[in-house]
C-alpha positions in Angstrom: 57.2 121.3 179.2 55.9 122.7 182.4 52.6 121.5 183.7 50.6 123.7 186.0 49.4 122.0 189.1 45.8 122.6 190.1 45.0 123.9 193.6 43.6 120.9 195.6 40.8 123.1 197.0 39.7 124.0 193.4 39.8 120.3 192.4 37.8 119.3 195.5 35.2 122.0 194.9 34.9 121.1 191.2 34.4 117.4 192.1 31.7 118.4 194.6 29.9 120.3 192.0 30.0 117.3 189.6 28.7 115.1 192.4 25.9 117.6 193.1 24.8 117.4 189.5 24.8 113.6 189.6 22.9 113.6 192.9 20.2 115.9 191.5 19.6 113.5 188.7 18.7 110.9 191.3 15.9 113.0 192.8 12.4 113.4 191.2 12.0 116.7 189.4 8.2 116.6 189.6 5.8 114.8 191.8 3.6 112.1 190.2 -0.1 112.7 189.9 -1.5 111.3 193.1 -5.3 111.1 192.9 -6.7 112.7 196.0 -3.4 114.3 197.0 -1.5 117.4 196.2 2.3 117.1 196.2 4.8 119.9 195.7 8.6 119.3 195.6 11.1 121.8 197.0 14.8 121.0 197.2 17.2 123.4 198.8 20.4 121.7 199.9 22.2 123.1 202.9 25.6 122.1 201.3 26.8 121.4 197.8 26.0 117.7 198.2 23.8 116.2 200.9 22.0 113.1 202.1 18.6 114.5 201.3 16.4 112.0 199.4 12.8 111.8 198.5 11.0 109.4 196.1 7.6 108.0 195.0 6.8 104.4 194.3 3.6 103.2 192.6 2.3 100.2 194.4 0.4 97.3 192.9 -2.9 98.1 194.6 -3.0 101.7 193.3 -1.5 103.2 196.4 1.8 105.1 196.4 4.8 104.7 198.7 6.6 107.9 199.5 10.0 108.0 201.2 11.6 111.2 202.6 15.0 110.8 204.3 18.3 112.3 205.1 21.7 110.6 205.2 23.8 111.4 208.2 26.2 114.4 207.9 26.9 116.6 204.9 29.0 116.1 201.9 30.0 113.1 199.9 29.5 110.5 202.7 25.9 111.6 203.2 25.4 111.6 199.4 26.7 108.0 199.3 24.1 107.0 202.0 21.4 108.7 200.0 22.4 106.9 196.8 22.5 103.5 198.6 19.0 104.0 200.0 17.7 105.0 196.6 19.2 101.9 195.1 17.7 99.7 197.8 14.2 101.1 197.4 14.3 101.0 193.6 16.0 97.6 193.3 13.7 95.6 195.5 10.1 96.3 194.5 8.8 93.7 197.0 10.2 95.8 199.8 7.3 98.2 199.5 4.8 96.8 202.1 3.5 98.4 205.2 5.6 101.4 206.2 7.2 99.8 209.3 8.1 96.6 207.4 9.5 98.6 204.5 11.7 100.8 206.7 12.9 97.7 208.7 13.9 95.8 205.6 15.5 98.8 203.9 17.4 99.6 207.1 18.8 96.1 207.3 20.0 96.2 203.8 21.5 99.6 204.2 23.5 98.6 207.3 25.2 95.9 205.2 26.4 98.5 202.6 27.6 101.5 204.7 30.1 102.1 207.5 28.7 101.7 211.0 29.1 105.5 211.7 26.7 106.4 208.9 23.0 106.1 208.9 19.8 107.5 207.4 16.7 108.8 209.1 13.5 108.6 207.1 9.8 108.5 206.8 7.9 106.1 204.6 4.2 106.8 203.9 1.7 104.8 202.1 -0.8 107.1 200.4 -3.9 105.0 199.7 -6.9 105.8 197.6 -9.6 107.9 199.3 -7.1 110.0 201.2 -6.0 107.5 203.8 -2.3 107.8 204.8 -0.5 105.0 206.7 
């Protein structure tokens, strides 16, 4: 029996497509209804998989936390950084405080999980009732 070997480039591209499908499931498909705000989502990745990440977090006082970030680089490593940040922001509900404190705590946790040559830049907003943004 002769087994045909797959071209490594074809295997790599197939795996990147699979990873892209998994990554897209981690991103919100629609924005939540934010009273007093209008939100529209647009996602156009520059590569098959990326470090792009956005998310919405309902807060106890009726405000919303919004994170928009980008893991360093392109490809699987950036996607890993994105997935780690999502895990942090969704696993620790008490992390959602004032924007600066939230980013500081999330950054500290992220540094413990990823190699030192990777990072994520991001913006955390607090959308409060009445149209105030922090």
